[in-house]
C-alpha positions as CSV (number, residue, x, y, z in Angstrom):
1,M,60.4,164.1,137.7
2,M,62.2,162.1,140.3
3,T,65.5,163.2,139.2
4,G,64.4,166.9,139.1
5,Y,63.1,166.7,142.6
6,G,66.5,164.7,143.6
7,F,68.7,167.7,142.1
8,M,66.4,170.5,143.8
9,L,66.9,168.9,147.2
10,F,70.7,168.0,146.6
11,F,71.4,171.7,145.6
12,S,69.3,173.3,148.3
13,A,71.0,171.0,150.7
14,S,74.4,172.4,149.5
15,Q,73.4,175.9,150.2
16,A,73.9,175.5,153.9
17,T,76.7,173.8,155.6
18,L,77.3,173.1,159.2
19,S,79.9,176.0,159.7
20,A,78.1,178.8,157.6
21,T,74.8,178.7,159.3
22,A,73.7,181.0,162.1
23,Y,71.5,178.4,163.9
24,P,73.0,174.9,163.8
25,P,69.8,172.8,164.0
26,F,68.6,174.3,160.6
27,G,71.9,173.6,159.0
28,F,71.9,170.1,160.1
29,A,68.3,169.5,158.9
30,T,69.4,171.1,155.6
31,V,72.6,169.0,155.3
32,S,70.6,165.8,156.1
33,F,68.7,166.1,152.6
34,Y,72.0,165.2,150.7
35,G,71.2,161.6,151.0
36,L,67.6,161.7,149.9
37,G,68.6,164.1,147.0
38,S,71.2,161.8,145.9
39,Y,68.8,158.7,146.0
40,L,66.3,160.4,143.8
41,I,68.8,161.6,141.3
42,L,70.1,157.9,141.0
43,I,66.8,156.3,140.8
44,G,65.5,159.0,138.4
45,L,68.5,158.8,136.2
46,Y,68.2,154.8,136.2
47,L,64.5,154.7,135.5
48,S,65.0,157.1,132.5
49,A,67.7,155.1,131.1
50,L,65.7,152.0,131.5
51,S,62.6,153.7,129.7
52,V,64.8,154.9,126.8
53,S,66.3,151.4,126.4
54,E,62.7,149.9,126.3
55,D,61.9,152.5,123.7
56,D,64.7,151.5,121.5
57,E,63.8,147.8,122.0
58,L,60.4,148.4,121.0
59,R,61.5,150.6,117.8
60,N,63.5,147.5,116.9
61,Y,60.7,145.1,117.3
62,I,58.4,147.5,115.1
63,K,61.1,147.7,112.3
64,K,61.4,143.9,112.3
65,S,57.8,143.5,112.3
66,T,57.0,146.1,109.5
67,M,59.7,144.4,107.3
68,Q,58.0,140.9,107.8
69,E,54.6,142.1,107.2
70,S,55.5,144.1,104.3
71,R,57.5,141.2,102.7
72,F,54.7,138.9,103.3
73,L,51.9,141.1,101.9
74,H,54.3,142.3,98.9
75,S,54.6,138.6,98.0
76,I,50.8,138.1,97.8
77,G,50.4,141.1,95.4
78,S,46.6,140.9,95.1
79,S,45.8,143.9,97.1
80,S,46.2,147.4,96.3
81,L,49.3,149.4,97.8
82,A,47.0,151.4,100.0
83,Q,45.2,148.4,101.3
84,R,48.7,146.7,102.0
85,E,49.8,149.7,104.0
86,R,46.6,149.9,106.1
87,E,47.0,146.0,106.7
88,V,50.5,146.4,107.7
89,M,49.9,149.4,109.8
90,N,47.2,147.6,111.8
91,K,49.1,144.6,112.3
92,V,52.3,146.2,113.5
93,L,50.4,148.6,115.3
94,S,48.5,145.8,117.5
95,K,51.7,143.8,117.8
96,A,53.6,147.0,119.0
97,K,50.9,147.6,121.8
98,E,51.2,144.1,122.8
99,Q,54.9,144.4,123.3
100,Q,54.7,147.8,124.9
101,R,52.2,146.1,127.4
102,L,54.5,143.2,127.9
103,I,57.4,145.4,128.6
104,A,55.6,147.4,131.0
105,E,54.4,144.3,132.9
106,S,58.0,142.7,133.2
107,T,59.9,145.9,134.2
108,G,57.4,148.1,135.8
109,V,58.2,151.0,133.8
110,S,56.1,152.2,130.7
111,T,57.6,153.3,127.6
112,S,57.2,156.7,126.4
113,I,56.3,156.2,122.9
114,S,52.8,157.2,121.8
115,E,50.6,155.5,119.3
116,E,51.2,158.5,116.7
117,E,54.9,158.1,117.1
118,I,54.7,154.3,116.6
119,K,52.5,155.0,113.2
120,E,55.3,157.5,112.0
121,Y,58.0,155.2,112.6
122,V,56.0,152.3,110.8
123,K,55.7,154.7,107.9
124,N,59.2,155.7,107.8
125,T,60.3,152.1,108.0
126,E,57.8,151.3,105.1
127,E,59.4,154.2,103.0
128,K,62.8,152.6,103.5
129,I,61.6,149.3,102.4
130,E,60.0,150.6,99.2
131,R,63.3,152.5,98.4
132,Q,65.3,149.3,98.7
133,E,62.9,147.5,96.3
């Protein structure tokens, strides 16, 4: 959103120049929004990149945690496959939510991965682990 507002300000400011306007005070006021528009574009792109990198970090954490839990529960072998999958899903989901909260507290930018996306990613990782075994 911030980047979008920045682009709107920047491009609307570029529509008027000091030499092409009929009345100079309006041209100067319009051109003075270049700085604010540029700043909003920069901050918006930076925060977007930060959010994407945190999402990637969270995905790696989920993958690693899923593999550890799956191997641990697979070695036990006493529970059924469905029960094992539920246990892995619950443990990894709670760990992922905690990691997501910690990331948001440390950087101030929340991740954009929803709970459903986390569940889907855990299922995909479990399928890859099962294919490897």
